Structures are given as C-alpha cells and as structure tokens.
N, C-alpha and C positions, 0 to 999 in steps of 0.2 A: 178238045180238050185237054190243058197239060198232064203230063203224068204224075199222080200224089204222091207226097211222100212217101205215108203208109199207106197198103190198100188189105184192108180186111176182108176175109169172104169165105163166107160157110167159117166160122170159127164157132167150135164143141169143148164142150170140157165136161165131165161129168163125175163125181164124186157118189159111188156106187149108183141108187138112182138118183138124184140130185141134179139136175143139168144146172151148173155153175153159170153159166156161158149155155146161150140155144143159137143157134145157127147165124151169129153175129156178123154185120156185113155191115162197114165201115170205113171212110176214107178222111184223111188228112193230109190236107191243100201245105205245098212246102208252105215256110215264111209264117203261118198258122198260129195263134191258139186255139184250140181246141181241147173243149172244159167236155170229160167224159163224167156224169152225173147219175145219179140213181138216190133209192134211197139204202140205209144201210142191208149191206147181204145180196144188193142189186148184180157185182159182180166184177168192181172193176178193179180189187187187188189181183184178182183172175187175170184179170186183161193184160194187166201191169205183167206179170208174170209167164201171159206164157210170150207178148211182145219179146222181155229179152231174156227168155228160154228158163228159166228156173222152172217149168212146168212146161211140158209136153200138152199137146193139144190132143186129143182124141180124132177131130174131126178138121177140117176148114184149113187155108191158108193163107199165112203172111209176108205182104208181098214189101220189102222197106227198098227204093229209089231204083222200083221195077224191076226187082231180085229177090228171089224167093230167097227166108229166113229156117225155115222153119228148122233143118236137122242143123242149124247150128251149135253149139253150143253160148252159155254167157259169155266167155270173154272171149268167143269170137263175135258177139253182138256187141261188143263193146266196139270192140276192133274200127265194125264194118263201120261203130257210126251212131250204138242207141247208147242212152244214159238213161239211168234214173236217181233217183230220191226216192226213199221210205216214211213211211206214218209213222213208222218209231225209229228217231236218229238213230244211226248205227255209224258212231263216229270211236277210234281208237283213243280210250280217253287218259294215257298218255303220253299222245303225242301232241308237239307244239302243234299253235294252227296254221305255221309254214309248210310244216313235216307231212300234215291230213291231205292241206293241197298239193304237195308233190307227189302224194302215193297214186294220187289219179294220173299224172304226169309221165311215172314209172311204166302206165301195166305198158305202155307201148314202146317201151323199150327192155323190160322184162319180162322170164317167160313165166312166171308165177306171181300170184301176191304177194308169199313171200318172201324171193326175191327181189319185190317192188321197195317192201318192205323194209328190208337189209339195207338198200339203196338208197332210201331216204333217211334211215339215224344214222348210218356210220359212212364213215368216210371214203371215199371211191378209189382206187388208183389211182396212179396219174394219170392215164393214157384217156381216162375217163370224168377226168376235171372238166375238160371244156362245155363236157353232153351236160353235168350234173350243174354245170355253172347255167347255163339255159334254160333247162331247166326250171330252177332255182328263179332269175328274172319270170320265166312264166307264171311264175305260181304267187310269184309278187303281184303281178300284176292282176291277178285275177281276187288277187286281196284286195287291189285299191281300186278294186271295181264293184267289190261286192261289202265295202266299209268296213276292211277289216285290216288293213295294214300296218293300225300302229298293235295291234292285237297277235301279230305274227307268230313271238319268244312265247306268248302265254299255252297253257294246256288247254286244249281241247276241252277237255270236263271243266274248266274255271269259265267257258263262257256264261254269261247267260245265255237264254234258253233262246232267244230270238235269235242272235249273232250267231250258235251252234245250226241252228234252221241253214242261216246263211252260208255255213261254210257247210254241210253238206251239201248246196248246190252249186259252190264254186268249187269242190271236191270232182263233183259229173262234171260238169264244164269244165277241167283239168282234163280228162279224156277227150277231149274236141270233137263233142259230139255232134251231128247234125238235126238228129231228134234226144228231146228228151224231155221225158218223166213225170213227173210232177205229182206224187202221192201225199193230196191232201199238204201241203207245205204252208198254210196256215196257222195248224191245228195247234195249238194252246194259246197263240198268238196271243196279244192285248190289239186294241180297236189299232192306236197307234204305229205296233207294227204291222198290222196289216193292212195299212195305206201304202205305205214305205214297202213293201211287198208288192203290193199293185204297181207301183212304178218300177219295179224291179224285174220283174216278171218281163213288164214291154221291153224293158231293158233288154234283156237277154234274148228273144226275138229280134230287135231291131239289130244287132249283134248276127243275125243267119243262123240263129239257131227255131230250125221247128218244135213246136212242145205239145204233147199233150197235159196237160190237168186234170186230176182226180181231186176233187174239193166239196165241201159240204161247207162254204161262205158261197152263198148266193149271192152277194153283193156284188163281193168279188170276181163272181163267173162270169156273171151278169158285166160289169163293166170295164173287163179287158180280152174275153174271149170271142173269137174270129165268127166260131159258130161250136154249137154245141149238141151234143149226140147224149140220149136219156136211155136208160137201163132200167128195167123193173125183173125181178127174179132172172133175170139173163135173157134176156132178150132186147131188143133194142125196141122200145115203144114209140121214138121221136129222134130230130134228129133235123137244124135250124139254127138258123142266126139268133140268138137270144132273143127279140124281140117275138118270131114267130113263137120261142119254146117257154115265155113266159106267158100266153094267151091259152096256150093248147089245152086241152078240158082231160084227155089223158095225161097227162104230166103232172098236173092240177091236183086229180085224182087220187095216180102213184103216189105225191107227196103227203094228199092228206093224214095227219097221228104224226107227223115226222115235226111237226115249229118247225116246215122251212120258208120261208117266205120267199114269194116269186116274183 
C-alpha cells in the first residue's frame, strides 16, 4: 500500500483525568479530503493542536510523509508543509487583504512572525525587491483563486464574514502546505456561501493539497469527503467512506441529541 500523507498511531492527550484523545489511530491518504467529525467535545480541535504542535501529546506518534514530527515546533511543522485554519477567524484586522496573504508567503523567508509582519507592510531594501515582487505575484494568484483579487487593497476586517473565511484559507495556502487542516470552515456561513465552499475545498484538493476537514455541516462533509473518521469522547468509533458512515449505528447513536442529520 502507498505511504499515507499523515499517519496517527496511539495518539493520546489528557487534561487532568480527562482524555481529550485516547489512543487515536488514523491514516490520511495523499490527495484525499479526509473529514474528522464527532459531537462537541469529541477531541477534534485537540487533534488539530497536536498535529500542528500547539500541544504536546502524552503518548502516540504523528508521522507526516513518512517522517515523525512529534518533537517539531509549530513553525517547523509549517515549514515541513502543514498548515491550518481556525474555528474562530484570526486575521490582522488592520492589514490589507494582500498583506494578509503575504504574511503566509514570508514565513519561508524570514526568521520570525514579527519579521514577516514587518516585511509585509514596509518597503524592503533594494536587494530584496525581486524576492518581494515574486511573493506579491504569488499572493495575487491566490487571491484570484479565492475570488478576492478585486478586494486586495481593502482592510481584512472590512470584508464580509464569508470573504474573511476565504482569506484565512488563502493565507494558510500561502505557506505552500501539502497538508491543510480546515477547522469548521463553514461555521457562520449562509447556505449560498457554504455551497460555494464545497467547490472551493475540492479545487484546493485538486491543486495537490491533502485536506483534513473538521466540520459540523454534515451535508458538506458527506458530499466532498473521500473518507471520514468519527470521534466520540476522544475515541475513534468509526472510519470509512461516507456511505458507510451514514448507515453506521454507532455513529448514529453518538449523534443522538445533537440534531445533526447524517
């Protein structure tokens, strides 16, 4: 079998006596949209924090493209090719749309986030002008891909909510990830915006980026996912293609009371 993009073995995280994740095992294939779903408190965001290095695991192993990443800092994992978005939008409100995407571009050229921030908003010395020009061109290409090119000079905080969601995804893609973790990208979107998001996530995958998707909109999950892993109280209770998950009695029982149609 081909080597997975992301392999999780026995991943465990405790907070006091509470297991946020308990010996999770999971594989994400290259080029797939792999959804991670479960009721509130199932451990989904903890999983993202462990994969990106925000939290340290108590036990288990995380392997990305055949290499362990357990001891790598978040910045090094970004350079390795792992990026994420957040459930709550995190943008620099006073930067323009273009500057926001260029922050992601600069992460591979400057030693710290603050150096990248300065470089994105201040004119660079003459010797770096060509490099800055290439970064700007790449950022503009991403804005066009996300339908935001005509708003490149607007302040990020002035964008409509749905556009801010897309901008955060564009900034994440600017780091050139091979694995993108999307944390509830449809949260707060109206039905039309969610429909457009379906196609956008699929297009990102088609560009060559593997995606792990955490999302509560089950229509979106079932429509675009290649495979789904289901968590409940930190434990994996199911793993399979969407049709298998939809008729899995354990999954249906876990969602009782959550008012989530499968």
